[in-house]
C-alpha positions, 0 to 999 in steps of 0.5 A, a space after each residue: 500500500 505504501 511505496 518507497 522508491 529509491 532513486 540513484 543520482 549519480 552515474 546510474 549505478 546502483 550500489 548498497 549503502 554503506 553498513 557496518 556493525 562497527 557503530 550505531 551511525 552505520 545501522 541508522 537512517 534518517 527520514 524527514 522533510 522541510 515543508 517550507 517550500 523553497 529550492 534550498 531544501 536544507 540549511 547548512 546545519 541540517 545538512 551537516 547532521 544529514 551527512 552522517 547518515 548512509 540512508 536518507 528518506 525524504 518525506 512526502 511533506 517536502 516543499 508542501 508549502 510550496 513557494 516556486 510556481 509548478 513545482 510538486 513534492 517530487 521536484 522539491 525531493 529531487 532538489 533535497 537529494 541533490 543538496 544531500 549528495 553534494 555533502 555526502 555522495 555516497 548517501 542513499 537517497 529515497 523518497 516516500 510516495 503514499 500511494 493509497 492517499 491522493 496527496 495534492 502536493 504530488 505531481 501524481 495527483 494532477 495526473 490522477 485527477 485527469 483519470 477518474 477510471 483509476 479512482 477506487 470505488 465501492 461495490 455501488 460505484 461511489 468513490 472511496 475516500 480515506 482521511 489521511 494524517 490529521 497534520 495535513 489538509 483533509 482533501 476527502 470531501 
């Protein structure tokens, strides 16, 4: 129900993340986002912290409060991944895509609203609507 897709931003070669039992640092990962909606995803302090992790997942709220016209969460996630790779080229960067809920900040949403034949329906044909996390706007109405 939830898709976690990993992308490679480099020469296209897929490599496994660095991992070791030597320290907790090598066994942990970071998942988070910056909802402010700028093309500079993380400030220098946050980047310094993120550079310590080998696996980083960018959350769906990245750029949720968008300020760049025609940018969606995927654009902000890519900008964040490139920024992180700039300080830690070996980091494995992924992004969180909730494929059950139609989050309006995704480019996927713009495509989805054009295809009502993709929408889930119950036995009587009514569109099935689910509430998401209460921290986000309720788009089920």
